[in-house]
C-alpha positions in Angstrom: 77.5 0.2 -2.9 74.6 -2.3 -4.4 71.3 -1.9 -3.1 71.3 -5.4 -2.2 73.9 -4.9 0.4 72.9 -1.7 1.9 71.0 -1.7 5.6 68.5 0.0 6.7 64.8 1.1 5.5 64.3 2.9 2.1 62.1 5.8 2.0 59.8 4.8 -1.4 59.5 1.7 -3.0 58.5 1.1 -6.8 57.3 -2.3 -7.5 56.8 -1.8 -11.1 58.0 0.7 -13.8 54.7 0.7 -15.9 53.1 4.1 -16.8 51.6 4.8 -13.3 54.9 4.5 -11.6 57.0 6.4 -14.1 54.5 9.2 -14.1 55.1 9.2 -10.2 59.0 9.1 -10.3 59.1 11.6 -12.9 57.1 14.1 -11.0 59.1 13.8 -7.7 62.2 13.9 -9.4 61.3 16.9 -11.3 60.3 18.6 -8.1 62.8 17.5 -6.6 61.5 15.5 -3.6 63.6 13.0 -4.1 66.8 14.3 -3.0 68.1 12.5 0.8 65.9 10.1 -0.1 66.5 6.1 -0.5 64.7 5.1 -2.8 64.5 1.6 -5.0 62.5 0.6 -8.2 61.9 -2.7 -8.7 61.0 -4.0 -12.3 61.8 -7.4 -13.4 61.4 -7.0 -17.1 63.9 -4.5 -19.3 62.0 -3.2 -22.1 64.0 -3.1 -25.6 61.3 -2.3 -27.9 57.6 -0.7 -27.9 55.1 -3.0 -26.7 52.2 -0.7 -26.6 50.9 2.8 -26.8 49.8 5.5 -24.2 46.8 7.6 -26.2 44.6 10.5 -24.5 43.0 13.7 -25.7 44.0 17.0 -24.3 44.3 20.8 -24.8 48.0 21.7 -25.7 48.3 24.1 -22.8 46.9 21.0 -20.0 50.0 20.1 -18.0 49.8 16.4 -19.2 50.8 17.6 -22.7 53.3 20.7 -21.7 55.5 18.2 -19.1 55.3 15.2 -21.7 55.9 17.2 -24.9 59.2 15.5 -25.7 57.7 12.1 -25.7 54.8 12.6 -27.5 55.1 11.1 -31.0 52.2 12.6 -32.6 49.1 14.6 -32.2 46.0 14.3 -34.2 43.5 17.4 -34.4 41.2 15.4 -36.6 39.1 12.0 -35.9 37.1 10.0 -37.8 34.9 6.8 -36.6 33.5 4.3 -38.9 34.7 6.2 -42.1 32.6 9.1 -41.1 33.1 13.0 -42.3 36.3 13.7 -40.1 35.5 16.2 -37.2 37.9 18.7 -35.9 39.5 18.7 -32.5 42.1 21.0 -32.4 41.0 22.5 -29.1 41.7 19.2 -27.3 44.0 17.0 -30.0 44.6 12.9 -29.3 48.0 12.7 -28.2 50.5 9.2 -29.0 53.1 8.1 -26.8 54.8 4.9 -27.4 55.7 2.9 -24.2 59.3 2.5 -25.4 59.9 6.2 -25.6 58.1 6.5 -21.8 60.6 4.1 -20.3 63.6 5.4 -21.6 62.6 8.9 -20.9 61.7 7.8 -17.2 65.3 5.8 -17.2 67.5 9.0 -18.2 65.7 10.9 -15.0 65.8 7.9 -12.8 69.6 8.0 -13.7 70.3 11.7 -13.5 68.4 11.0 -10.0 70.9 8.1 -9.1 68.0 5.8 -8.3 69.1 2.2 -9.2 66.4 0.0 -10.9 66.6 -3.6 -9.3 65.8 -6.7 -12.1 64.0 -8.3 -8.7 60.3 -9.2 -9.0 58.6 -9.0 -5.5 56.4 -11.9 -4.3 55.2 -10.7 -1.1 55.2 -7.7 1.6 54.6 -8.3 5.3 53.9 -5.1 7.3 54.8 -4.8 11.1 55.2 -1.8 13.4 54.5 0.9 10.4 57.7 -0.9 8.5 56.8 -2.6 5.2 59.0 -5.8 4.5 59.5 -6.6 0.5 60.3 -10.5 0.0 62.1 -11.4 -3.5 63.5 -14.7 -3.2 66.0 -14.9 -0.4 66.0 -11.5 -0.4 64.5 -9.1 2.1 64.0 -5.2 1.9 62.2 -2.5 4.1 60.5 0.5 3.1 58.4 3.2 4.7 56.0 3.7 1.7 55.8 1.2 -1.6 54.1 2.1 -4.7 52.4 -1.1 -5.7 51.3 -1.7 -9.3 51.5 -5.5 -9.6 48.6 -7.4 -11.2 45.5 -8.2 -9.8 43.5 -9.7 -11.6 43.5 -13.0 -9.8 41.7 -11.0 -7.2 38.6 -10.2 -9.1 35.3 -12.2 -8.0 33.4 -14.6 -9.8 30.2 -12.4 -9.9 32.3 -9.1 -11.1 31.9 -8.2 -14.8 35.6 -9.1 -16.7 36.2 -8.6 -20.4 39.1 -8.5 -22.3 40.4 -5.6 -24.5 42.6 -7.7 -26.5 44.6 -6.4 -29.7 47.1 -7.2 -32.1 48.6 -4.1 -34.2 50.7 -3.8 -37.1 53.1 -0.7 -38.0 53.0 -0.8 -41.6 54.5 1.4 -44.8 52.1 1.2 -47.8 53.8 1.6 -50.8 51.0 4.6 -51.8 50.2 7.9 -49.6 46.8 6.7 -47.7 46.7 8.2 -44.6 45.5 12.2 -43.6 48.7 12.6 -41.5 46.4 14.9 -38.7 43.5 12.3 -39.2 43.6 9.2 -36.8 40.5 6.6 -37.3 39.3 5.7 -33.7 36.9 3.1 -34.1 36.6 1.4 -37.7 33.9 -1.5 -37.5 33.8 -2.7 -41.0 35.3 -6.1 -39.9 34.2 -8.9 -39.2 32.5 -8.8 -35.4 33.1 -12.8 -34.5 30.5 -12.8 -32.3 32.3 -9.9 -30.2 32.6 -6.1 -30.4 36.0 -5.7 -32.8 36.9 -2.5 -34.8 40.1 -1.4 -36.2 42.0 1.6 -35.0 44.3 3.2 -37.5 47.3 6.1 -36.0 49.0 7.4 -38.9 52.3 8.6 -38.9 52.8 9.8 -41.9 51.0 9.9 -45.5 52.2 6.3 -46.0 52.9 4.9 -42.5 50.7 4.2 -39.5 49.7 1.5 -36.7 46.5 -0.3 -38.0 45.1 -2.3 -34.7 42.4 -4.5 -34.5 40.8 -4.4 -31.3 38.4 -6.8 -29.5 36.1 -5.8 -26.6 35.0 -9.6 -25.6 34.9 -12.6 -22.9 37.8 -14.3 -24.9 41.0 -12.7 -25.7 41.8 -12.5 -29.7 43.6 -15.5 -31.3 46.2 -13.9 -33.0 46.3 -15.7 -35.9 43.2 -14.7 -36.2 43.7 -11.3 -35.7 47.0 -11.2 -38.6 44.5 -12.7 -41.1 41.8 -9.9 -40.5 44.9 -7.3 -40.4 46.0 -8.7 -43.6 42.6 -8.6 -45.4 41.8 -5.4 -44.3 44.9 -3.8 -45.0 45.1 -5.0 -48.3 41.5 -3.8 -49.2 41.4 -0.1 -47.8 45.3 1.0 -48.4 47.0 -1.6 -50.7 50.3 -3.3 -51.0 52.5 -2.4 -47.4 55.0 -3.4 -45.4 55.2 -4.5 -42.0 57.6 -2.9 -39.8 56.7 -3.6 -36.1 53.7 -5.5 -34.3 52.1 -4.4 -30.8 50.3 -7.1 -28.7 48.2 -6.8 -25.6 45.3 -6.9 -23.3 43.7 -4.3 -20.9 41.9 -5.5 -18.2 37.7 -4.3 -18.5 36.2 -5.0 -15.4 33.4 -3.8 -13.1 35.5 -4.7 -9.9 37.0 -1.8 -7.9 40.1 -3.4 -6.1 40.0 -2.2 -2.5 42.8 0.1 -1.0 45.7 -1.7 0.7 44.6 -1.8 4.4 48.5 -1.3 5.7 48.8 2.3 5.5 52.3 2.6 4.0 51.2 0.7 0.8 49.4 2.6 -2.0 48.2 1.0 -5.1 48.9 2.4 -8.3 48.1 1.5 -12.0 45.1 -0.6 -12.9 45.6 -1.9 -9.1 44.5 1.7 -8.1 41.7 1.5 -10.5 42.9 4.2 -12.7 41.8 2.5 -15.8 38.5 3.5 -17.1 36.5 0.0 -17.4 34.5 0.7 -20.6 37.4 2.0 -22.5 40.6 0.9 -21.5 41.9 4.4 -21.5 44.2 5.3 -18.1 46.9 7.3 -19.1 45.2 10.6 -18.3 43.9 9.5 -14.7 47.6 8.0 -14.0 49.1 11.6 -14.7 46.4 13.2 -12.4 47.0 10.7 -9.9 51.0 11.1 -9.8 50.0 14.8 -9.5 48.0 14.0 -6.3 50.8 12.0 -4.9 53.3 14.6 -5.4 51.4 17.1 -3.9 50.9 15.2 -0.9 54.6 14.1 -0.5 55.6 17.8 -1.1 53.0 19.0 1.3 54.6 16.3 3.7 50.9 14.6 4.0 51.5 11.0 3.9 49.0 10.3 6.7 46.5 7.6 5.6 48.9 7.5 2.4 47.5 3.9 1.3 44.1 6.1 0.6 45.4 8.4 -1.9 42.5 8.2 -4.6 41.2 10.1 -7.4 37.9 11.5 -6.7 35.2 9.2 -8.9 31.7 9.9 -9.5 29.2 6.6 -8.8 27.1 7.3 -11.6 30.2 6.8 -13.9 30.7 3.4 -12.7 27.3 2.5 -13.1 27.3 3.8 -16.3 30.3 1.6 -17.3 28.7 -1.5 -15.9 25.8 -1.2 -18.1 28.2 -1.0 -20.8 30.7 -3.8 -20.0 27.7 -6.2 -19.4 26.0 -5.3 -22.7 29.6 -6.1 -24.4 29.8 -9.2 -22.2 25.9 -10.5 -23.0 25.2 -8.9 -26.1 28.2 -8.6 -28.0 26.5 -7.7 -31.3 24.8 -4.7 -29.8 28.5 -3.0 -29.3 28.8 -1.9 -32.7 25.5 -0.2 -33.1 26.1 1.6 -29.5 29.8 3.0 -30.7 28.7 3.8 -34.3 25.4 5.7 -32.9 27.4 7.2 -30.2 29.9 9.3 -32.2 27.7 10.0 -35.1 25.1 11.6 -33.0 27.1 13.8 -30.5 30.0 16.2 -30.7 33.5 14.3 -30.3 34.4 17.0 -27.8 31.3 16.4 -25.7 31.9 12.6 -25.8 35.8 13.1 -24.5 34.1 14.8 -22.0 32.0 12.2 -21.0 34.9 9.7 -21.2 36.9 11.9 -18.6 33.7 11.6 -16.7 33.6 15.3 -16.3 30.1 15.6 -18.5 26.9 17.3 -17.1 23.8 15.2 -16.1 22.1 17.0 -19.0 24.8 16.2 -21.6 24.9 12.4 -20.3 21.0 12.0 -20.7 21.5 13.7 -24.6 24.1 10.9 -24.9 22.2 8.4 -23.6 19.0 9.4 -25.7 21.0 9.0 -28.9 22.1 5.5 -27.9 19.8 2.1 -28.8 17.9 1.7 -26.0 16.9 -1.6 -25.9 20.2 -2.8 -24.5 20.3 -0.6 -21.8 17.4 -1.7 -20.7 18.2 -5.1 -20.6 21.2 -4.2 -18.9 19.6 -2.1 -16.1 17.1 -4.8 -15.6 19.8 -7.3 -15.0 22.1 -4.8 -13.0 19.2 -4.1 -10.7 18.3 -7.8 -10.3 22.1 -9.0 -9.5 22.1 -5.7 -6.9 18.8 -7.3 -5.2 17.5 -3.6 -6.5 14.5 -4.5 -8.7 12.6 -4.4 -6.0 13.1 -0.6 -5.7 12.2 -0.5 -9.1 8.8 -2.5 -8.9 8.1 0.2 -5.7 8.3 3.2 -8.2 6.4 1.9 -11.0 3.7 0.6 -8.3 3.6 3.8 -7.2 3.8 5.6 -10.2 0.9 3.4 -11.5 -1.2 3.8 -8.7 -1.4 7.3 -8.6 -1.9 7.2 -12.3 -5.1 4.9 -11.9 -6.2 7.1 -9.2 -6.5 10.2 -11.1 -8.5 8.0 -13.9 -10.5 6.1 -11.4 -10.6 5.6 -7.6 -11.9 2.3 -7.7 -9.8 0.7 -10.5 -6.8 2.1 -8.0 -8.2 0.6 -5.2 -8.6 -3.0 -6.8 -4.9 -2.8 -7.9 -3.7 -1.7 -4.5 -5.5 -5.1 -3.3 -3.8 -7.2 -6.0 -0.1 -5.3 -5.7 -0.8 -6.5 -1.8 -2.2 -10.4 -2.8 0.7 -10.8 -5.4 3.6 -9.2 -3.0 2.1 -11.5 0.4 2.1 -14.7 -1.7 5.2 -14.5 -3.3 7.3 -13.8 -0.4 5.6 -12.2 2.2 3.7 -15.0 3.9 6.3 -17.9 2.4 9.1 -16.1 4.5 7.3 -16.7 7.5 6.0 -20.3 6.8 9.4 -21.2 7.1 10.0 -21.0 10.9 9.2 -24.9 11.7 12.7 -25.0 10.1 14.3 -22.3 12.4 13.0 -24.3 15.4 16.2 -24.7 18.0 15.4 -28.6 18.4 15.0 -29.8 14.6 14.0 -33.4 16.3 10.9 -31.8 17.5 7.6 -33.6 15.9 6.2 -31.4 13.6 2.7 -31.7 14.7 4.3 -30.5 18.4 5.8 -27.6 16.6 2.6 -26.8 15.2 0.4 -27.3 18.3 2.9 -24.8 20.1 3.3 -22.3 17.0 -0.9 -22.2 17.2 -1.4 -21.9 21.0 0.7 -18.8 20.9 -1.3 -17.1 17.8 -4.6 -18.4 19.6 -3.5 -17.0 23.1 -2.5 -13.3 21.6 -6.0 -13.2 19.1 -7.8 -13.7 22.6 -5.8 -10.9 23.8 -6.6 -8.9 21.1 -10.5 -9.6 21.7 -10.3 -8.6 25.1 -7.5 -5.8 25.5 -6.9 -4.2 21.9 -4.9 -1.4 23.0 -2.7 -3.3 25.3 -2.0 -5.9 22.3 -1.2 -3.1 20.0 1.4 -2.1 22.1 2.9 -5.1 22.4 3.0 -5.4 18.7 4.2 -2.4 18.3 7.0 -3.3 20.5 8.2 -6.6 19.1 7.7 -5.5 15.7 9.9 -2.6 16.2 12.7 -4.9 17.4 12.3 -7.6 14.1 11.9 -4.8 11.9 14.6 -3.0 13.5 16.8 -6.2 13.7 16.4 -7.3 9.9 17.5 -4.3 8.9 20.8 -4.5 10.9 21.1 -7.8 9.8 20.6 -6.8 6.3 24.2 -4.4 6.9 26.2 -7.0 8.5 25.8 -5.6 11.8 24.9 -8.6 14.9 22.2 -7.9 17.5 23.7 -9.4 20.6 24.0 -6.7 23.4 21.7 -4.9 25.2 23.0 -1.9 23.6 22.1 -3.6 19.9 18.8 -4.5 20.9 17.7 -1.1 21.4 19.4 0.2 18.4 17.5 -2.5 16.5 13.9 -1.6 18.4 14.7 2.5 17.8 15.0 1.9 14.2 12.1 -0.5 13.5 10.1 1.9 16.1 10.8 4.9 13.5 10.2 3.0 10.6 6.8 2.0 11.8 5.9 5.6 13.5 6.7 6.9 10.0 4.6 5.0 8.1 1.7 5.7 10.4 2.6 9.5 10.9 2.3 9.9 7.1 -1.0 7.8 6.9 -2.5 9.4 10.5 -6.1 9.3 9.7 -5.8 6.1 7.8 -4.3 5.0 10.6 -6.6 6.2 13.3 -9.7 5.0 11.3 -8.2 1.3 11.3 -7.6 1.7 15.6 -11.1 2.7 16.1 -12.4 -0.4 14.8 -10.3 -2.1 17.1 -11.2 0.0 20.4 -13.5 2.8 19.5 -12.8 4.3 23.0 -9.3 4.2 23.3 -9.0 5.4 19.5 -10.7 9.0 20.8 -7.2 9.7 22.5 -5.3 9.2 19.5 -7.8 12.0 17.7 -7.3 14.4 20.4 -3.8 15.0 19.4 -4.3 14.3 15.6 -3.0 17.8 14.5 -0.9 18.6 11.3 1.9 19.8 13.1 2.0 17.0 15.0 2.0 14.3 12.9 4.3 16.1 10.4 6.8 16.9 13.4 6.5 13.1 14.2 7.1 12.1 10.6 10.0 14.2 10.1 11.4 13.3 13.0 11.5 9.5 12.5 12.7 9.8 9.0 15.7 12.1 10.1 16.6 9.2 12.6 16.9 6.5 9.9 18.7 9.3 8.0 21.3 9.8 10.6 21.5 5.9 11.4 22.5 5.7 7.6 25.0 8.2 7.8 26.5 6.9 10.7 27.0 3.4 9.9 27.9 4.5 6.3 25.7 1.3 4.7 24.3 2.0 1.4 21.7 -0.4 2.4 19.7 2.0 4.3 19.0 4.1 1.0 16.4 1.6 -0.5 14.5 1.5 3.3 14.7 5.4 3.1 13.5 5.6 -0.8 10.8 3.0 -0.1 9.7 4.8 3.0 9.3 8.3 1.1 7.6 7.2 -2.0 5.0 5.0 0.2 3.7 8.6 1.5 2.6 8.9 -2.2 0.1 6.0 -1.4 -2.8 4.6 1.0 -1.5 3.3 4.2 -2.2 -0.4 3.3 -0.2 -0.1 0.1 2.5 2.0 1.9 2.8 -0.7 4.5 2.9 -3.5 2.1 5.9 -1.9 0.3 8.2 -1.7 3.0 6.8 -5.2 4.4 6.8 -7.3 1.2 9.8 -5.5 -0.6 12.2 -4.5 2.4 11.2 -6.8 5.2 10.4 -9.9 3.7 12.6 -9.4 0.8 15.6 -9.3 3.2 14.7 -11.8 5.5 14.0 -14.3 2.6 17.8 -13.3 1.4 19.0 -14.0 5.0 17.2 -17.6 5.3 18.7 -18.5 1.8 22.0 -17.9 3.4 21.4 -19.2 6.8 19.7 -22.7 5.6 22.1 -22.9 2.7 18.9 -23.3 0.5 17.7 -21.7 -3.2 14.1 -20.1 -3.3 13.2 -23.2 -5.1 13.6 -25.3 -2.2 12.4 -22.9 0.3 9.2 -22.2 -1.4 8.9 -26.3 -1.5 9.9 -26.0 2.5 7.3 -23.1 2.7 4.2 -24.2 0.8 2.0 -25.9 3.3 2.4 -23.5 6.2 1.7 -20.8 3.1 -1.7 -22.6 3.0 -2.2 -22.8 6.6 -1.8 -19.3 6.9 -4.1 -18.4 4.5 -6.9 -20.5 6.2 -5.8 -19.1 9.5 -6.8 -15.7 8.1 -9.9 -16.7 6.5 -11.0 -18.1 10.0 -9.9 -14.7 11.7 -11.3 -12.5 9.2 -14.7 -14.0 8.7 -15.4 -15.7 12.2 -13.7 -13.3 14.5 -15.3 -10.0 13.3 -17.6 -8.3 11.0 -16.3 -7.4 7.7 -18.8 -5.5 6.0 -17.0 -2.1 6.3 -13.8 -2.1 4.4 -11.6 -0.5 7.4 -12.9 -3.5 9.4 -11.4 -5.9 7.4 -7.9 -4.3 7.3 -8.4 -3.9 11.1 -9.1 -8.0 11.0 -6.2 -8.2 8.1 -4.1 -6.1 11.1 -4.8 -8.3 13.3 -4.1 -11.8 11.2 -0.6 -10.2 10.6 0.2 -9.5 14.6 -1.0 -12.8 15.4 1.3 -14.5 13.4 3.9 -12.6 13.5 4.4 -13.0 17.4 6.0 -16.5 17.4 7.9 -15.7 13.5 9.7 -12.7 15.5 10.8 -15.0 18.3 12.2 -17.7 15.7 13.9 -15.2 13.6 15.7 -13.6 16.4 16.8 -17.1 17.3 17.7 -17.8 14.0 19.9 -14.4 13.3 21.5 -15.1 16.6 22.3 -18.7 15.6 23.7 -17.4 12.2 25.9 -14.8 13.9 28.1 -16.8 16.1 
């Protein structure tokens, strides 16, 4: 009975018969896991000729070689890169499979298992009550589990890197014997680069027959008329007279985009859709085989819970390496030739294979990067950190290292450096982010002078309170600033702060941030408090014991760490890092690093999004009020208290921050609430 006419639900449906789904089907059928199962395979295009090849390196005893040996056309025991001396890879040969051979091999196995292929395309999948419905034209099919390998390139966001690995290859037969049958040329850069990264790839089939392919890594696909000209010139020059027997044309996506898992539990992404192609090289066949084995194990053990989440483990650092290389190939493609040439010339090929398989050690990776030109990677790292809002943490590390070096050389110079960093940071973003409060007023029709009067009145009243009751004022500051800092951190992780529980969570987070900074700089903190109120500060001195502040600092840091693990938000990593390295510098710099590079920076980003303004617009809007804040600081510092003593100066500075932050905290809270509604 034709599948179109059958009723009921199919156990497994495979969309597409590319390499990944083919390997999964082969594995399941060989294990007998398709018996008594209703299976449908949708593949609209029947393959009649070879259009691509699958290559991989593996030990002859590896499962991938043993299980696919009947369709491995060629295996090479030596590799050559850019016409260098051939290197022996006998322990991990390079294997070659034609796509048509894999396709026909899969067809034969499907026919034996009596699994039919439908030449239909799937336009849409809908899910309800754990049943997935596939829509193909006017026809509808149901399945419990779907293996989906449909193209996903239209899903890639614009802010992700995406370049093409496009190629044109000719299967040629030469008049003369010009090829070494056991040696393949992986990358020959002795061709026109055309403002991209281009190389020749040569796979010999015999002493006079080979696949010669021109490959481009670039933002634009290779133009095939241009590629044909380059191929003609290269082959004639290197190998002499030849006859063209066949052609391969293709394009492999190279992208930093990680396609998320399907949200429907019964639908599993496969192939490129499952991120099985290595972004920086285009190789993916070994990962697809390993993925097929994993799927096989899950089905064999009848462990299909969270079927959609089946995935291979991948270490984050390799994604980072891929991102840097793709960034270089996209923005500075002229470096590609130098990078790949040095990579293969200076490191053992088996080490490189291990690196590309993401199985190398950290020490091996360090040695690899030390052998590469450093300039493009530094440029790419800088741009990556900037794009991901991580440059600030790099700045923090440099600041801490530089301060400690200066402190070792000359403490006074280190002190000046401390002041310089704080002044630059406060003028850059610390004060300007608060100088935008006039844009956050709930009633934007309020005359600006009225707003300024109310704003200054709050500051003045709080300043008076500091003069008559400094310790009470300090506790008030700790309460609202804890909430303010915590709220900003939660907003940064896309959480809302609306309910009483949310507010308590924000307060505790911010409180532990402040407590950690104070506890890790207790002597300095107590000294500053003593200038606020000498009598009350004696209470704190009585409990100033190493065990006490060590316990407090560990407890507060642990609380933030636990919140980070509970929320599973990467944004907390930067916060924890800033707090940790702040222990290595004085209190003023430690607090400054947090206040400027974490709190103020995050708030600045929130304001850009919430007010729909770019940085330049925000600076213009904040300019006058930034000057006003500076004038206010001069007034408080030099006219309210004696500043002959340095610690007294910092006490005054602390009061200044406290006074101007009270109305700012209120307005930012209202801003956050309005933008989350």
